[in-house]
N, C-alpha and C positions, 0 to 999 in steps of 0.2 A: 163395796162390790168387789169380789175376788176376780183377779185377772183370769183365773181359770174358767170363769163363767162368762167372760166377754167374748164377743165374736171377733174375727180377725180385723175388721175395719175399726172397731172400738179400741182394740189394742194398739193399732197404728196411730190412732188419734191420741191415745194416752202417751205414746212415745213422743209425738210431736209437741204435746203440751209440756211434757217433761223438759224438752229442749228449750221451749220458749220461756219457761219459768226459771230456768237455771241462770239466765243472764249472761250466757256465753256470747261474747261479742264477735267471736270468729265466725259464728254461723248467723247469717242474716236471714231472718224469717219474718220480718215485719210485713212483707207484702201479702203473706197468706196466714197471718196470725188468727186462729179461730176465735170466735166469740166465747168467752167463758160463761159458765153457768154453774148452778149448784152441783149438778151431777159431776161435772169435770173437776171441781174443787174437791169433791169427795174422793174421786179416783186418785187425785194427786196427793192429797194430804192424809187420808185415812186408810186407804186400801192396804199399803205395805205395812204400815205401823200396826194396824189391828191384827192383820194376819200373822205377823211375826210375834206379836204379843201373845196371841192365843196359843201359838205353837210352843213358844219358849217360856211362857209364864214370866216374861220380863216386864219391867216398867216401860210403858210407852214413851215416857219422857226421856228415857235413857237411850232410845234407839233413834238415830237419824240416818236412814239409809242414804247412801251416796247416789248421785245421778247414774253412775255406771251400774250400780247394783239394781236400781229400779229398771233401767233399760234392759239389763240382762234377764230380769225376771219376766218382763213383758215379752221379750223375744222367745224365751223358753215356753211361755204360754202360747205364743203364736205358732211355734214349731210343733207344739203338742196337738194342734188342730189337725184333724184327719186329712184335710185337703192341702195342708202346708208342709207336711213332713217331707215330701219329695224334694223340697228346695234346700234342705240342710242349712237353715238360716243362721247367720252369725249376728253379733251385735251391730257390726257395720252394715250388714244387710238390712237390719231392722231400721237403722237410721235413714238409709237411702230410701227404702220403701215408704217409711212414714212421711218424710218430706215430700217425696214425689206424689204420694196419695193426697196429701193436703193441698198441694198445688193443683192437682187434677180436680179435686172437690171444689176448689175456689174458682178455677179458670176454665174448667171443662177440657181444655187442651193443655198439655204439658210437654214441651220439648226443651230439654235441658242440655247445655253444653257439658262436655266431659269434665272440665275443671270444677264446675259447681257440684257435680256428682261426687267427686273425690273430696271436695271441701266439706260436704255434709258428714262424711265419715272420718274426717280429720286425718286423711292420708297425706303424707308429704309429697307434693307434686314434684319436688326435686328428685325424689326417688322414682324416676320415671318408669323404670322396668317393673318394680313391684306394684306401682299404681295401675299401670296398664294391664298387668296380669290379673289384678283384682277386678278391673272393669270387664275383662274377658270372661272371668268366672260368672259375673252377673248375667252376661249374655248366654253363656253355655247352659246355665240353669233356668233360662227363660224367665228371669226376674225382670230384666230390661230388654228392650229392642231398640235398634237404631233405625231412624226414619229414612236412611239412604241406602244402607247395605254397603258392600265393599267390592272393589275391583279385584283385590286379592285377599286371601284368608288372613284374618287378624291374628291367628296364631303364628303364621309365618312372617307377617309384617305388622307388628303391634302398633306402629305409628298410625295405621289406618283408623285406629280407634279414636283418634283425635278429630276425625271428620264427622260431619253430620251432627245430629242431636239425638237425645235419648228420651225414652218414655217407658212407662211400665208395660211389660208384655201383656197382651190380651189374655193369655192363659193365666197369668198371675192375678190379673184383675178379677177374672171370673172365679178363681179360687178364693180370693178375698171376700167376694160377695156370696160364697157358697152356692154358686150358680153352675149347674152341670149343662154344658153346651150339648153334649151327646144326648142327654135326656130331653132337652128342649127340641133338638132336631128330630128325635124319635116321635114327638107329638105331631110333627108336620107330615110324616111319612105314612104310607099305606101299611097295614098290618103285615102284609106279605106281598110278594110279587107273583101273582097268578097269571098275569098277561103282560105283554110288552108295553101297553099303554101305561099301566101302573109304574113299571120300571122307569120309563122315560120321564114321567111326571116327577117321580122321586129323585132321579139323578139331577135333573135341571133345577128343581126346587131346593134340594139339599145342598148342592154346590153353591147356589146363589146365596143361601142363608149363611154358609160358612164364609163366603167372601165378605159379607156384610158384618159378620161377627169378628173377623180377624183382619185388622189393618195390615198385618204382616203378609197377607196374600195379595195385596195390591200389586199389579204388574209393574208399576213404576218403581216399586221397591225391590223387584225381583229381576232386574236386568243385571244384577250382580249376584255374588255368592250368598248363600243362606242355608240354614239347617232347620227344617220345619217338621221332620218326620215324627219326633217324639210327641209333640202336642197335636199335630194334625191327624195322626193315626188314632189318637184318643177321641178327637171330635168327630171324625168321619166313621167311627165304628158302626153306627146303625146301617149305613149304606153298605159297608163291607160285609156285615152279617147277612143282609138281604141278598147280596150277590152270591153268597154261599148256600143260602137256604131257599131261594126262589125256585119257581117251577122250571124244570129243565127243558120244557117246551120253548122257553125263551132263548133265542140264539146266544145272547150275551151271557146268560147264566150257565148255559150248557158249555160254552167255550171256557168260562172260568173254572168249571168243575173238571172238564177234560184235561185242561192244562195245569190244574192244581196250582193256581196263581198264589204267590205270596202277597202280603199286604201291600208291599211296595209296588209290585206288578199290577195289582188290582187298582191301586190309586191312579197309576199312569193310564191304565185302560179306561177307567171311568172318566178321566179328564179328557182323553182323546175322543171318547164316545160323545160326550156332551158337546165338544167343539164341532164334531161332524154333524151332529143332530141339529144344532143351532146355526150351522153355517158360519161359525165364528173362528177365531184363531186362539190356540192354546200356547202360551209362551213356553218354549222348551226349557228355558232357564228356570222358570217357576216350577215346572214339573220336576226337574232335577233337584231343586231345593226341597220340594215336598217329600221326596223319597230318600233324603239324606239326613242322617241324625248327627253327623259330625264330619270333621275334615276328611277322615279316611273314606267315609261313605261318599262324600261329595267328589273326591278325586276319582273314585271308581265309577261314579255316575256321570263324569264329565263328558262322556261320549254316549250316554244313554239316548236312544235305545240300541244303537249299534253294538254297544258293549254287552248287551244282554241277548244272548243267542236265542232264547225262547221268544222274547218280545219281537226281536228282529224277524225271526222266522214266521211269526204270526202276521206281521205286516205293519207294525208301528214304525214310523220313520220320522226323521227330523227334516223339515222343509224350510224354505225361505218364507219370511212373513207374507201373509196373504194381502194385507191391506197396506196401502201406500204410507210410507213413513215409519213402519215398524222397524225397530232396531235389531230385534232378536229373531232367531228362527222360531219355527212353530212345531209342535208335535202333531203329526198327521198320521193317516193310515192309508194303506194301499187300497186300490179298487177291490182287490180280492177280499181283503179283510172287511171292508165296508159292506160288500155283498154278503159275506158270511154272517154279518151282524144285522142284515136287513136294512142297511142304509144305502141310499143312492150315492153314486159317485158325483163329485162336483160338476163334471162335464155333462151329466145326465139330468141334473136337477133343474126344476123350473124356478129360477131365481128371479125375483121381481127386478133386481138390479142388472140382470143379464138379459138383454133383449133376445127374442127368438130370431132365428135366421130370417124368417119371413118379414121381420121388421127391417132388416138390413137390405132387402131386395124389394124393389117396387117396379111394377111394369109401367112403362110409359107408352101412351098412345101416340104414335108418330104417323102423320098423314102425308108428309112431304115426300116427293119423289126426287130422284137424282137430278131430274131436269129442272126442279125448282131451285136448285142451288145457284146462287149468284156469287161467283168467286172469280178472282183473276184466272185467266186461261191456264197458266202454268200449274196453279194449285189444283184446279179441277182435273187436269190431265193426270196428275199424280194420284188423286183419289180414284179416278177411273181405272188407272193401271192396277192399283191395289185390289180393287174389287174384281177385275178381270182375272188377275193372277189367282185369286182365291177360288173363283168359279171354275177356272179351266185347269187348275193344277192337278197333276196326276202323281200321287206319291210313288206309284209303281214305276213310272217312267224316271222320276228323279232318283229313285233308288238304283235303277239300272245305270244311271249316269255316275253312280258311286257316292251319292250324297246320303248321309245317314240322317233321317228325319225322325227317328224314334225319340221318345221322351227320355231315354237313358236312365229310367228308374226301375227297370226290370218289370214294369207292368204292361209292356207292349203298347200298341197304339201310337199315334203321331201327335207331335206337339201342335198346338193351335196357333193362332195369330194374335199378336199384341200390337195395337196401333196407338201411337201418341200423336194427338192433334194439339198443336200449341200455337199461340199467337196472341195478339192484343185483344182486350175485351171487345165483344160485339162483332168479331170477324166471322162468326158462323160455325164455331166448333161443335156445339151441342146440336145445332140444326143439321150439320153434316152427319153426325152420328145417327140421327133418325133417318136421314136419307139413305145411308149405307145399309141400315137394317131393312128398310123397305126394298132396296135394290137386291138384297140377298134373300128376301122373303122370310125374314126372321122377326121374332118379337124382340123388343128392346127392354132390358131390365136394368134399372138404375141402382147403383150401390150407394146407400146412404152412409157417407163417411162418419157422420156424427154418431151412428149406432155401432161403429166398430170400436168404440172406446168405452171404458168402464172405470168408475172411481176406485174400485178395489184393485190392489196390487195383483198383477198376474192375470186378471180377468180379460183385459183387452186382447192379449195374445190368444186366449182360448176362443174368444168371439171371432177373431180373424181366421183362426184355423177352421172353426165350424162353418163360417161363411164360404170359405174356399171349398170345403168338403161338399156343401150344398151346391155350389156352382159347378163343381166337377160332376156331381150326380145329374144336374140338368144338362150338362154338355155331353153326356154319354152317347146319345143318338145324334150324329152330325146333321141329320135331316131336320130334326125338331129343336135342336139346341138354340136358345136365345143368344142375342148379342148383349154382352154386359158393358155397362157404361159407368165409369167413375169420373164424375165432374170435379173440377178443382182438385186434381189428384195431388197437387203439391202439399195439401194439408195432411196427407198420409205418407207419401213417398219422398219427403224432403231429405235434406242432407243429414247424415248421421253425425252425432256429436262425439268428440274425443274427450270431453270433460267427464270426470267420474262423479256423477250425481245420480240420485235415485230416478229423477225425471229422465235424464239422459239414457240411463240403462233401459228403462221401459220403452222409450222411443226407439232406441237402437234395436231392441228385441223385435218390435213391430216391423221395422225396416227389414231385418234379416228374414223374418217369416215371409214377408211379401216377395223378397228377392227369390227365396227358395221356391215359393209357389209359382211364380212367373216362369221359372225355368222349365216346368213340366206341365203347365196348364194346357188342357186339350181344347179349350173353347176359343171364342173370339172376344177379346177384351179391348175396349176403346177407352183411353184415358185422355182427359183434356186439362189444360192448364194455361194460365196467363203468365205464370212465373216459372218458365222452364229453367232459369238459372238457379232456382232453389232446389231442383231435383238432384238427388244423389247421382254421381257419375256412374255408379255400378248398375243403375237401371237401364242406361242407354243401350247396353249390349242385349238386354232382354226385349227391347222394343224391336219387333220385326220391321215395322214401318214407322218412320218419323216424318210427319208432314207439318210444315209451318204454313198457317193460313195468314196471308198478308192482308194488309189493309186494301179495301177495294180501290181500283183505279177509277178514272173518270167515267169510263164506259159502264163499269159495274155500278157506280153511284147513280148514274142516270136510270139504270134499270131498277135499282132499289127505290128511288124516288117515285118511279112509275108504279111499282108494286104497292107502295105504302100510301099512294094518293089515288085511290080508285074513284070512279065516277060517282059512287054513292055519297061522297062527301060534297056538300054544297060548296061551289066555288073552286073545286079541284081542277076543273077543266081550264080555268084561267091562270093557273099557276105555271110559272116559267121553270120547268124542271131542269132544263139545260143550264140555266143560270145557277140554280142551287147545286147541281152536280159539279159545275166548274168552280164555284166559289168556295164551297165548304168540303174539306177532305174528311168527311165523317164515315164511320163504319155503319154497317147495316143496323146494328143495335142502336146506335145513336140516332140514325135517321128515323127509326120507328119511334123513339122517345120524343124527338122533336115534333113529329106529326101528331102524336098523342097529346102533348102539352099545348100545341097550337090549337087543336080542335077543342080542347077544354076551354081555352080562352074565347074562341069564336062562339061556342054554344052558350056562353054566359051573356052574350049581347042580347039586346031587345030582338024580338022575333023578326022584325023587318030587316035587321042587319045581321042576322045569324047565318054567316057563311065564312068559309076559310079564306084568308087573304095572304098574299105573298109576304106582306110585312110581318104577319104573325109567325110564319115559318122562319123568316130571316132573324127575328128577335130571339127565338129559341135556338136557332142554329148558331147564332153568335155566342150565346151562353155556353154551348157545347164546344165551340171552336177551340178553346184552350186545350181541350183533350182530343181535338180532331186532327191535329198534325200540321196545321198551317203556321203555328207559332212555335216558340221554343218549348219542346216537350219536357225539358228538364225542370220546368216550373210547375209540373203537375202536383196537385194536392188531392186529398181524399182517396178515392179508389183508383 
C-alpha cells in the first residue's frame, strides 16, 4: 500500500509502528503498542521497498531504508493531504502527533507532560530554550493545546510551557479524521434566517455544538490567555455567513449590516447575544481569546470591548460576573443595545429565580387595637407618643421653626418615619406593629426577608432595589399608604464585614443599599429584632424612633395570664393567676405557649378528668423558666 493512498490516521499509525519496531529504548511506547496484523506488516516491510524498487529499478534486497527516511516519507505524505498542509509539519511534528494519536486511540484521554512530548522527538531537554521554542510552535500551529492555559503569554515567559499537560488540538484531530466541523454545523442550522425565531435557534444551537466540539472553549481553560481566532472563525463560519445574508427585518442582522461588522466583532456580538438571550454569563476572557489570533491581537484585545470604539458605542461592555463565585468578568450589553436587538433588560425579565415584588410583600390582617397592648407603662407611653407625634405633626409648622424635613434627594416631599422595636423574644414587638397600624388606620404589609436574596451574583441587590421602588410607589399617597414591617430585621441589616470575600462584598452591598433607601424613604417602616447588638451602627441614625420593649412586670404578667386563660377553658376559673404572675417571670409569648401546652396535656385525659389544672401550668411554666428570667440567663441554649 502506498503511503500517498493512506489517510492521515493510517499514516500516523505507520509512524508509530515504525518507532515501535525500531527497538529504540529511548522512546518508551510499551503502554500503547498497537496490535500487529498482516496489513501493518505489509506497510512496514513492503511499502517503501516496493515503491522505491519500481521507481528506481533497483534490487529490493539492496535497499534498506532507514527509520528516518521512512518517517520523512510518511510525514511528506501527511503534509500532502489537503487538510494537513496548513500545519507545515516536520519529522518531529509527525513523531509527536503519531505518539499522541496512539495514546488517544488506546486511552481515549491523553494528557502528556512537556518532558514526554520532547522525549518523543528526541529534543535535548538540557537545551531548554530551543526545546520550549519548539513546544511553542506546536501550540501556535494548533497541533497541540494545553489543558490549563497560561497566566502570561508563553512567548514572553517560555517557562510557563512547563505547566499543565498537553493533548492534540481539537482542530488537528478533526483534520486527521477528515471531518469538517463547519460542514457538520451547517447541517444543524436553518437554510437562512427569515425571522428572529430561526436566528435565535441557530445561535443557541450552533454555539452549544461548538462548545461540545472544542474542549479549548471550556471556560475553566479560558480564565487565562489563549489565541483561538484562526480555528474558531473557521468553525463558526456558517453562523457568520447567516448573520450577513439573513433578513434585514431581524434587528440583529440589520445591526450587523449597518455597522459592517468584522468577523471578530460579529463573534463577540453573537456571544453576547446568546448570553443575554439565555440569561447566562459570557466570560470576557474567553471572548477576548476567541477574537485573538496571536500575542499582538491578544494584547490589543486585552481591554475589549472598551478598546473597540465601534463595539463600545453599540453598547457591549465588560461587567462583573453575574453568578456567585465567578472569577472573571463577563461580556454584557447595555439596556439600549438589548432593546435595539429585541431583548429584555435583566431588570425587566421574568426570571424564575428572581421573585416578583408581590412575593416580597405580604399583607397581614391585624385585629388588635392599641388598648389590647399589654406592656410596661413606660414602653406603652413611648409608643403612644410616637403615634401621636405622627398623627399631629405639621411639616409646615416645623419648617417654619427652621427644621428641614425634605428628603434631600431633589425629588421634593418629606421623609417618612422609621421605627425600630427591639427586645427579648415574646415581648410583643410584632403584636405592637399591628396595633400601630390599626391606630393609624393603615394596612400592614410584611416584608419577607427570605425573598430579598437570590443565589445569583448581583441579583439580591436588584431585588432589594425593586422592592423599595414598589414600597415607594405604595407610599405616594400618605392617606392610603400601608405600614411596612420587617420582622427579624437583623437578618438583613446586620453589621457590615471588613473581610475581602465574595460573600462579604455581596452582604455589604445589600447593607449599603438599605442605608441609602432608608435615608429618603417616604413611608412608615417598622423593624423588629431580638438581637439589636447585631445591627450595624450606621442604621441607628436612620431610625427616627428606637423603642425597647422590656419584659413584662408582675402587673403585666397578671393581665397576660388573665388574657390567655379565658372562661371557655374548663378549670380556668380555679387557676391562681396571681401565683403564676408572681412566681414565673415569663414574657407574653412564653405565657401563651405554656397555656397551649398545658391545655394539650389536659385534653388528653379521660373525659371525666378533662380540665386544666394549676399543676399543668406550673410544670410547663417551670420548663420555660430557664428562659424566663428568674435564673441565670447566661445559661440559655437554643433560641
